[in-house]
Structures are given as C-alpha cells and as structure tokens.
C-alpha positions, 0 to 999 in steps of 0.5 A: 080109494081113488075117486072116478072122475066122469061127466056124471061125477065131476070134481066139486069146486071148493068155495074158495075156487068158486069165489075166485072164478066168480070174481074173475068173471065179474071183472070181465062182466063189469068191463063189458057193461062199463060199470064204474067202481061204485056200481061194482061195489053196489052190485057186490053188496058194498064191500069196503073199497080196500077189500074190493081192490084186494079181491081184484088183485088176489081173487084166489085169496078172497073170503066171500060171504054167502051174500056176495057169492049169491050176488055173483051167482045172480050176476053171472046168470044174468050175463049168461041169459043175455048172451043166449037171448042176444047173441051179439055181444054188444047188444047183450052188454048194452041191454042192462043200461037201456030203458026197459018198457017191460012192466016189471021195469016200468021204463027203468033199466035193468041196471037201475033195478040191480043198483037198488042194492038188494040181492033180491033185485039181482035175483029179480032181473035173473028170474025175469031173463030166465022167464024170457028164455023159457018163453014166459015171465012168472 
C-alpha cells in the first residue's frame, strides 16, 4: 500500500535525520551568536570535544542522546522566537548576549542563563520568549 503524502500527513523524519538537521542549524546559530567552542559544548550538554567535532564533520552520522536532542530543540526554538520578535537579524542575534533587565534574568544575559549548563535553563529562556511572543510571561 502506498502512503499518501499531503500537508495533513507529512512524512515523518527519523531521529537521525532530525539530529543531523538540528546539528546543521545549531552550527549556523552558533556562528550568528558568536559562540566559542566551549560555549557550544556547554549548550549541547558537554559532549567530549572529539565527539562534538565528529558531529560537525558528519552530522548525518551523529547518534545524539535524548538530552542533546532536547537541547537542540530548545536552542532552535529560542532562535526562531528571536527572529520573530526582532526581525532585524543583527538585533536578534545580539539579544542573547545583552544584559536583560526583565525580572527572570536579573540583569544577566540570556546566554549567561543558558550557559548554567542545565537543559532546564535552555527551556526557561525558550518559555520566556514564547511568553513574550504570546503577549505574556507565565
């Protein structure tokens, strides 16, 4: 039986395909945000450097943990929200490093919060931006 492809039933991507796409997108985000290798490693959950460079060289061969996939999902969501909220790319990319006076950040930048190392910190920043996009912070 042939599967029908339609907007209501798009083909499902495999975990490997999602991992490769996420890693390629993360490389572009890291460049846009001016992240050092150490910052990239921290955001991805501290994989060994050799593993990280293997992922960069061959993202299609990367076997990512659920934690790393969740981190990538949050980072892509943060990036997307910033592009929507701040349509000028330079402003959106600079936002992560700027001190933030919003109460949840207490004068620290979003990147400082994200570099605390916990996936919950990435999720926090993503939820904050989703709340701003939706008109409120919850």
